C-alpha positions in Angstrom: -62.6 -1.0 45.4 -60.2 -3.3 47.3 -57.3 -1.7 49.1 -53.9 -1.8 47.3 -50.9 -2.7 49.4 -47.6 -1.5 48.0 -44.1 -1.5 49.5 -41.3 0.9 48.7 -39.2 -2.1 47.8 -41.7 -3.2 45.2 -41.9 0.3 43.7 -38.1 0.5 43.5 -37.8 -2.9 41.8 -40.7 -2.0 39.4 -39.0 1.2 38.4 -35.7 -0.6 37.7 -37.4 -3.2 35.5 -39.6 -0.6 33.7 -36.5 1.6 33.0 -34.4 -1.3 31.7 -37.4 -3.2 30.2 -35.5 -6.3 31.4 -35.8 -8.4 34.6 -32.2 -9.6 34.1 -30.6 -6.1 33.7 -32.7 -4.8 36.7 -31.6 -7.7 38.8 -27.9 -7.0 37.9 -28.3 -3.3 38.7 -29.8 -4.1 42.1 -27.5 -7.0 42.9 -30.4 -9.4 43.2 -31.3 -12.6 41.4 -33.7 -12.5 38.5 -36.2 -14.9 40.2 -36.3 -12.7 43.3 -37.2 -9.6 41.2 -39.8 -11.5 39.2 -41.5 -12.8 42.4 -41.7 -9.3 43.9 -43.3 -7.9 40.8 -45.8 -10.8 40.5 -46.8 -10.0 44.1 -47.2 -6.3 43.1 -49.3 -7.2 40.1 -51.5 -9.5 42.2 -51.9 -6.7 44.8 -53.2 -4.1 42.2 -55.1 -6.7 40.2 -53.7 -6.0 36.8 -50.6 -6.7 34.8 -47.9 -4.1 34.5 -45.9 -5.7 31.8 -46.6 -7.7 28.6 -44.1 -9.9 26.8 -44.2 -9.7 23.0 -41.7 -12.1 21.5 -38.5 -11.6 23.4 -39.3 -7.9 24.3 -40.9 -6.6 27.5 -43.3 -3.7 27.3 -45.2 -1.6 29.8 -49.0 -1.9 29.8 -51.1 1.2 30.2 -51.4 0.5 33.9 -47.6 0.0 33.9 -47.1 3.5 32.4 -49.2 5.0 35.2 -47.4 3.0 37.8 -44.0 4.2 36.5 -45.0 7.8 36.8 -46.3 7.3 40.3 -43.2 5.2 41.3 -40.8 7.9 40.1 -42.8 10.6 41.9 -42.8 8.7 45.2 -39.1 7.6 45.0 -38.2 11.2 43.9 -39.9 12.6 46.9 -38.2 10.2 49.2 -34.8 11.1 47.7 -35.6 14.8 48.4 -36.5 13.9 52.0 -33.2 12.0 52.4 -31.3 15.0 50.9 -33.1 17.4 53.3 -32.3 15.2 56.3 -28.7 14.7 55.1 -28.3 18.5 54.8 -29.1 18.8 58.5 -25.9 16.8 59.2 -23.9 18.5 56.4 -21.9 15.4 55.7 -20.3 14.4 52.4 -21.3 10.8 52.3 -23.7 8.3 50.7 -24.6 7.7 47.0 -23.4 10.1 44.3 -24.9 9.2 40.9 -23.3 10.8 37.8 -24.1 10.0 34.2 -21.7 11.1 31.4 -21.5 10.9 27.6 -19.0 8.4 26.3 -16.2 10.8 25.7 -16.2 11.9 29.3 -15.2 8.4 30.4 -11.6 9.4 29.7 -11.5 12.1 32.4 -14.3 11.6 34.9 -12.6 8.7 36.7 -9.6 11.1 37.2 -12.0 13.5 38.9 -14.1 11.1 40.9 -10.9 9.4 42.3 -9.5 12.4 44.1 -13.0 13.4 45.3 -13.6 10.0 46.8 -10.1 9.9 48.4 -11.0 13.3 50.0 -14.5 12.0 51.0 -14.1 8.2 51.5 -17.8 7.8 52.7 -19.1 8.8 49.3 -20.4 5.9 47.1 -19.9 7.0 43.5 -22.1 5.5 40.7 -20.7 6.4 37.2 -23.0 5.7 34.3 -21.3 6.0 30.9 -23.6 5.9 27.9 -24.4 7.7 24.6 -25.9 11.2 24.3 -29.5 9.9 23.6 -29.6 7.8 26.8 -27.9 10.6 28.9 -30.7 12.9 27.7 -33.3 10.4 28.7 -31.8 10.0 32.1 -31.7 13.8 32.5 -35.3 14.1 31.5 -36.3 11.4 34.0 -34.2 13.0 36.8 -32.3 9.8 37.4 -28.9 11.2 38.4 -27.5 13.8 40.8 -25.5 15.3 38.0 -25.0 14.8 34.3 -21.7 15.7 32.5 -22.0 16.7 28.9 -20.6 19.1 26.3 -23.6 20.4 24.3 -26.4 21.3 26.6 -29.8 20.4 24.9 -32.3 23.1 24.0 -35.9 22.9 25.0 -35.2 21.5 28.5 -35.4 23.5 31.8 -31.9 22.9 33.1 -29.2 24.3 35.4 -25.7 24.0 33.9 -22.3 25.3 34.7 -19.1 24.9 32.6 -16.1 23.5 34.5 -13.4 22.6 32.0 -12.6 23.1 28.3 -13.2 20.4 25.8 -10.6 21.0 23.1 -11.5 19.2 19.9 -8.6 18.5 17.5 -8.1 16.8 14.1 -6.0 13.6 14.4 -4.6 11.0 12.1 -2.0 8.2 12.1 1.6 9.7 12.2 2.2 8.2 8.7 -0.6 10.3 7.2 0.7 12.7 4.6 -0.7 15.8 6.4 0.8 14.8 9.7 4.1 16.6 8.8 2.4 19.7 7.4 3.6 22.8 9.3 1.4 25.4 7.7 -2.3 25.5 8.7 -4.3 23.2 6.5 -7.4 24.9 4.9 -10.8 23.4 5.7 -11.4 23.1 2.0 -8.5 20.7 1.8 -9.9 18.6 4.7 -13.1 17.7 3.0 -11.1 15.7 0.5 -10.0 13.4 3.4 -11.7 10.2 4.5 -13.4 11.3 7.7 -14.2 9.0 10.6 -16.9 10.7 12.5 -19.3 10.2 15.3 -23.0 9.4 14.8 -25.5 12.2 14.2 -26.7 13.7 17.4 -23.3 13.5 19.2 -22.0 16.8 20.6 -18.7 16.4 18.7 -20.4 15.7 15.4 -22.6 18.8 15.8 -19.7 21.1 16.6 -17.7 19.9 13.6 -20.7 20.1 11.2 -21.3 23.7 12.4 -17.7 24.7 11.8 -17.6 23.4 8.2 -21.1 24.7 7.4 -20.0 28.2 8.4 -17.5 28.0 5.6 -20.1 26.6 3.2 -18.5 23.2 3.4 -19.9 19.8 4.3 -18.1 16.6 5.4 -19.1 13.4 3.7 -18.4 10.7 6.3 -16.2 7.8 5.3 -17.3 5.9 8.4 -19.7 6.7 11.2 -18.6 5.2 14.5 -20.5 5.1 17.8 -17.7 5.8 20.3 -14.5 7.8 20.7 -12.6 4.5 21.2 -13.7 3.2 17.8 -12.7 6.5 16.2 -9.2 6.4 17.8 -8.6 2.8 16.7 -9.7 3.7 13.1 -7.5 6.7 12.9 -4.5 4.7 14.3 -5.1 2.0 11.7 -4.9 4.6 8.9 -8.5 4.4 7.9 -8.8 8.2 7.9 -8.8 11.4 9.9 -11.1 12.4 12.7 -12.0 15.1 15.3 -11.8 14.0 18.9 -11.3 15.5 22.3 -7.7 16.2 23.3 -8.5 14.6 26.7 -9.3 11.3 25.2 -6.0 10.3 23.5 -3.1 11.5 25.7 -1.7 8.0 26.0 -1.9 7.4 22.3 -0.3 10.7 21.5 2.6 10.3 23.9 3.2 6.8 22.5 3.4 8.2 19.0 0.3 6.4 17.8 -1.7 9.5 16.8 -0.7 12.9 15.5 -2.6 16.2 15.7 -3.1 17.9 12.3 -2.6 21.6 12.0 -6.0 22.5 10.6 -7.5 26.0 10.3 -10.3 26.6 12.8 -8.9 24.0 15.2 -8.7 23.4 18.1 -12.4 23.9 18.6 -12.9 24.9 22.2 -16.2 23.8 23.8 -17.0 23.5 27.5 -17.9 20.5 29.5 -20.9 21.2 31.7 -22.3 20.0 35.0 -26.1 19.7 34.3 -29.2 18.9 36.3 -32.9 19.8 35.9 -34.2 23.1 37.1 -36.1 22.8 40.4 -34.0 19.8 41.4 -32.6 20.1 44.9 -29.1 18.7 44.9 -28.0 16.7 47.8 -25.2 18.2 49.9 -22.8 15.6 48.5 -23.7 16.5 44.9 -23.3 20.2 45.8 -19.8 19.6 47.2 -18.9 17.5 44.1 -20.1 20.1 41.7 -18.0 22.8 43.5 -15.1 20.4 43.5 -15.3 20.1 39.7 -15.6 23.8 39.3 -12.7 24.6 41.5 -10.3 21.8 40.9 -11.3 20.1 37.6 -9.0 22.2 35.3 -6.0 21.8 37.6 -6.5 18.0 38.0 -6.8 17.5 34.2 -4.3 20.2 33.1 -7.0 21.9 31.1 -7.7 25.6 30.7 -10.3 26.9 33.1 -13.1 29.4 32.7 -11.8 32.2 35.0 -13.8 33.6 37.9 
């Protein structure tokens, strides 16, 4: 068997293309040109003597060899990251890359936590990835980030997680909505008559709301299912219906009088936001310090209730 010559650069490029299933997106992520990425991977395939990708129509797929190479690449790159973290800990300096993935709702507050942290530690290089819950779970499973920020921690995965701020879910509508001026608590039974704008199935907010209504033997029939908190807010402001969103996500709209909070029984629903990472993962010193920063200062910075000692 002929010897195989691989470089760490090739493994890193291959992992990015395999994860994105796109040469173009991988090149953008790595700040390279698409031809440069393609050339490196052609050299890699020539070195091992077998194709790692196949093109079917416009879509890119991993071959069987590619699947095995992806596992090996992540193992090698993960071990190198652990080595870098170990060496970094010897210096105990808060610096270098900090990769954080968050579900879409968290985009409204995470920049306000990352900003002060980076001002305090200017040598940190933050990487904030905002995506939907399914993709965040995939990144968590593949150990692609230092920390993941999410509300509902998934079952069936070996994880470390710590709550750091409250996620207060409230019912909102346009100020012109008939229930916006209702002073007495509105029964849940009354709310199921409303047109509900709600997140897609699988989202943490959707699950929490469904459980609340189900506990009373009730079920929401969605008027519209929307894939982001921003779309939900715009729909509610336009008078399309009522919805349940995080109080951290619409402060500007509320202060401008564009959204009103309805006084509904059982609300606000209080759920925690968590810092999450796989069990067995060794956090870099920078990630450790950032997690402690969230736990100690997150509530104060965002004006949210904390979790006590």
